[in-house]
C-alpha positions as CSV (number, residue, x, y, z in Angstrom):
1,M,-11.5,43.8,-19.8
2,Y,-13.2,41.0,-21.5
3,S,-11.6,39.6,-24.6
4,R,-13.4,37.5,-27.2
5,S,-10.3,35.3,-27.5
6,D,-10.9,34.0,-24.0
7,S,-14.4,32.7,-24.9
8,P,-13.5,29.3,-26.4
9,G,-11.1,28.5,-23.5
10,S,-13.7,29.6,-20.9
11,T,-16.4,27.5,-22.6
12,S,-14.2,24.5,-22.7
13,F,-13.1,24.9,-19.0
14,N,-16.7,25.4,-17.8
15,A,-17.8,22.3,-19.8
16,H,-15.3,20.2,-17.8
17,A,-15.3,22.0,-14.5
18,G,-17.8,19.7,-12.8
19,A,-16.0,16.5,-13.7
20,L,-12.7,18.1,-12.7
21,W,-14.0,19.2,-9.3
22,A,-15.6,15.7,-8.7
23,R,-12.3,14.0,-9.5
24,F,-10.3,16.4,-7.3
25,T,-12.6,16.0,-4.3
26,T,-12.6,12.2,-4.7
27,Y,-8.9,12.0,-4.7
28,L,-8.6,14.6,-1.9
29,R,-10.9,12.5,0.4
30,R,-8.8,9.4,-0.5
31,E,-5.5,11.1,0.4
32,I,-6.9,12.4,3.7
33,A,-8.3,9.0,4.6
34,A,-4.9,7.4,3.7
35,G,-3.1,10.0,5.8
36,L,-5.3,9.1,8.8
37,G,-4.7,5.4,8.2
38,M,-8.2,4.6,7.1
39,T,-9.0,2.1,4.3
40,K,-12.0,1.7,2.0
41,A,-12.8,-1.6,3.7
42,S,-12.9,0.0,7.1
43,N,-15.4,2.7,5.9
44,S,-18.0,0.3,4.4
45,S,-20.7,-0.9,6.7
């Protein structure tokens, strides 16, 4: 059931969701690369 009290929280989350997702995926890629022994310098061409 929808509650009006959830609306401000939902609005705030949705406003920041894109930036949060971008930050998460950036750090995820960095962690995977570090785990594989890759460096930023070795990825640039």
